[in-house]
DOLO-51136 format. One record per residue (C-alpha): residue in one letter; x, y, z. Coordinates in steps of 0.1 Angstrom, whole numbers, padded with zeros to 4 digits, always signed. Last residue first. Layout:
BEGIN
AXYZ;...
This chain:
BEGIN
V-0070+0084-0172;G-0101+0104-0163;S-0084+0138-0169;L-0089+0147-0132;V-0073+0115-0120;S-0043+0120-0143;R-0039+0155-0131;Y-0040+0141-0096;G-0011+0118-0102;E+0011+0142-0122;R+0007+0168-0095;Y+0009+0144-0066;T+0045+0136-0074;P+0065+0108-0092;Y+0034+0096-0111;Q+0046+0068-0134;F+0073+0061-0109;E+0105+0042-0117;F+0117+0012-0098;G+0154+0005-0103;T+0159-0012-0069;E+0176+0021-0057;R+0142+0039-0061;L+0126+0017-0034;R+0155+0024-0010;N+0155+0061-0017;N+0117+0065-0010;R+0121+0091+0018;C+0091+0098+0041;R+0083+0133+0054;K+0064+0134+0087;G+0033+0149+0103;Q+0031+0185+0116;G+0012+0178+0148;R-0018+0156+0152;P-0045+0180+0164;H-0042+0205+0135;E-0048+0239+0150;D-0084+0252+0149;D-0103+0277+0128;A-0092+0261+0095;V-0079+0284+0068;P-0103+0288+0039;P-0101+0265+0008;H-0087+0281-0024;E-0114+0293-0048;V-0124+0270-0076;G-0109+0263-0111;L-0106+0225-0105;E-0069+0225-0112;D-0064+0256-0090;A-0084+0241-0062;L-0064+0209-0065;F-0031+0229-0062;R-0044+0248-0032;L-0054+0215-0015;V-0020+0200-0022;E-0001+0230-0008;G-0023+0229+0023;R-0014+0193+0029;E+0023+0201+0029;C+0042+0178+0007;P+0062+0146+0006;E+0076+0145-0029;D+0091+0115-0046;D+0063+0090-0042;V+0058+0067-0012;G+0062+0030-0006;L+0087+0029+0023;Y+0105-0004+0020;L+0113-0032+0045;P+0129-0067+0046;A+0150-0060+0014;P+0138-0076-0018;P+0154-0105-0035;T+0174-0096-0066;A+0160-0110-0099;R+0130-0086-0100;T+0096-0103-0099;S+0079-0095-0066;L+0096-0062-0060;H+0083-0050-0094;A+0048-0063-0088;L+0047-0045-0054;A+0060-0013-0070;A+0036-0015-0099;A+0007-0018-0075;A+0018+0012-0055;D+0025+0031-0087;D-0010+0024-0100;R-0025+0033-0066;H-0008+0067-0067;I+0014+0072-0037;R+0011+0096-0008;N+0030+0113+0020;T+0016+0142+0040;F+0032+0171+0058;V+0011+0194+0081;P+0022+0231+0080;T+0003+0253+0106;R-0032+0267+0102;P-0044+0237+0083;L-0063+0246+0051;T-0100+0237+0050;A-0120+0214+0027;T-0158+0216+0024;R-0159+0236-0008;E-0176+0207-0027;A-0148+0205-0053;V-0121+0207-0026;S-0138+0181-0004;T-0143+0158-0034;L-0106+0160-0044;L-0096+0150-0009;P-0123+0123-0005;G-0115+0103-0036;R-0118+0114-0072;G-0119+0079-0087;A-0093+0053-0080;G-0062+0074-0079;Y-0052+0077-0042;L-0033+0057-0017;G-0018+0075+0014;G+0017+0061+0020;L+0026+0025+0017;R+0048+0006+0041;V+0061-0023+0021;A+0069-0054+0043;S+0093-0079+0029;A+0095-0117+0035;T+0128-0136+0038;P+0125-0140+0076;L+0091-0159+0072;R+0077-0167+0107;E+0094-0140+0127;H+0094-0115+0098;L+0056-0119+0092;L+0047-0119+0129;E+0067-0087+0134;E+0049-0071+0104;A+0015-0082+0119;E+0024-0067+0153;C+0034-0035+0136;L+0000-0034+0117;V-0017-0040+0151;A+0001-0010+0165;A-0011+0011+0136;T-0047+0001+0145;A-0042+0011+0181;T-0029+0045+0172;P+0004+0064+0173;P+0026+0035+0162;D+0063+0043+0168;A+0082+0024+0141;P+0119+0029+0143;T+0135+0050+0116;R+0159+0029+0095;E+0134+0025+0067;D+0133+0063+0062;I+0122+0094+0080;W+0124+0131+0075;S+0111+0155+0101;G+0077+0173+0101;D+0074+0171+0139;A+0047+0143+0140;T+0067+0110+0138;G+0041+0083+0147;H+0054+0059+0121;V+0031+0029+0118;A+0009+0050+0096;T+0035+0045+0068;S+0013+0015+0060;S+0016-0023+0053;A+0014-0042+0021;F+0031-0076+0028;L+0054-0090+0002;T+0063-0127+0000;R+0088-0145-0024;P+0075-0180-0020;P+0087-0205+0007;A+0097-0239-0007;P+0078-0272-0008;L+0047-0255+0006;G+0030-0266+0038;D+0045-0239+0059;V+0031-0213+0034;A-0004-0224+0045;D+0004-0217+0082;L+0018-0184+0070;L-0015-0176+0054;N-0035-0185+0085;R-0012-0162+0106;L-0016-0134+0081;G-0054-0135+0083;A-0053-0137+0122;V-0029-0108+0124;F-0040-0085+0095;T-0077-0092+0092;D-0090-0101+0127;R-0065-0078+0143;Y-0074-0049+0120;G-0111-0053+0127;Q-0104-0056+0164;E-0084-0023+0165;T-0111-0006+0144;R-0113+0003+0108;E-0138-0025+0101;G-0137-0053+0074;P-0099-0048+0071;T-0084-0048+0036;L-0056-0072+0029;A-0028-0068+0004;V-0006-0099+0009;V+0014-0106-0022;L+0027-0142-0024;V+0051-0152-0052;G+0065-0186-0062;T+0034-0208-0055;D+0042-0241-0073;A+0025-0263-0046;P-0007-0243-0051;L-0020-0228-0018;R-0047-0243+0003;P-0061-0216+0025;V-0061-0217+0063;E-0094-0205+0075;R-0112-0178+0097;G-0095-0145+0091;L-0085-0156+0056;D-0121-0160+0045;V-0114-0177+0011;A-0134-0179-0021;R-0110-0185-0050;G-0106-0162-0080;E-0084-0168-0110;I-0069-0135-0122;P-0072-0128-0159;A-0098-0114-0152;P-0110-0092-0124;I-0119-0105-0089;R-0154-0094-0078;D-0169-0129-0082;P-0142-0140-0057;R-0162-0126-0028;R-0143-0136+0004;R-0111-0131-0015;L-0080-0151-0026;G-0067-0142-0060;L-0047-0168-0081;V-0023-0156-0108;R-0006-0178-0134;Y+0025-0158-0140;G+0037-0146-0173;S+0047-0110-0166;A+0013-0098-0178;A-0003-0120-0152;L+0019-0103-0126;R+0007-0069-0138;V-0030-0079-0136;G-0024-0093-0102;V-0009-0061-0088;R-0039-0041-0100;G-0063-0067-0084;G-0044-0065-0051;L-0048-0027-0050;D-0085-0027-0058;G-0094-0057-0038;C-0077-0091-0041;G-0066-0100-0006;A-0040-0127-0005;L-0028-0125-0040;V-0011-0157-0051;A+0015-0159-0079;T+0019-0193-0095;G+0049-0208-0110;S+0082-0190-0117;T+0089-0156-0132;T+0122-0139-0124;S+0131-0104-0134;E+0159-0082-0147;H+0142-0053-0164;N+0148-0028-0137;M+0124+0001-0144;
């Protein structure tokens, strides 16, 4: 990990669910006063200070000494309107609040690799144009554009599939024998939640300002069937059967994390093997 860092004033978490809470704990350990904005602040873990805010409906009041702003929002509904209410309206209200600060904070926005519609199994990186394949992914692109238009120094971090908080649907499907293997290779990209939180904290505090965009994925994009077979072996159950139908979304994509790695960031779980073994061991 790059040990050069800067700590100044208050760090604000806009959205303080599982991911945001993990970021906040790390920022508090770095010496920040940490303020978490959430509709239900009673669910915010110590030492983060909670404040009740509905970002989709109101402009929050931010401390004048806000030096870091991490935006890790969770939509109320996984629909186009749910995403728009959360990511576009919520971000716009936050940016209105930032306009009232003496100086713009270092701002990171947790987005998703879902904005890349590449489906032929090819490699992509931050230079690959977004091509949102769904309405919700298009809303995330709109939010990123709003962010960079209003706050050019901000950074978007497109995270891969998050896992690590409990067994999750993939492990559960293998354990319950409901998983199936795709008939043709389908590549997936993931990142353990602890590494996602550590990456956001790292980019928030290192001395060098972040780039406008990062892909937040681990070292090894992998074929979904490979992961399912690995999990079956770890659980001591039979490999899932091959699905009857072809995968409807193509072969997926393989994301490179070189830009994140070049900042000095080091993964605790560089591949799904270390990550899922940690989940299974209860760590």
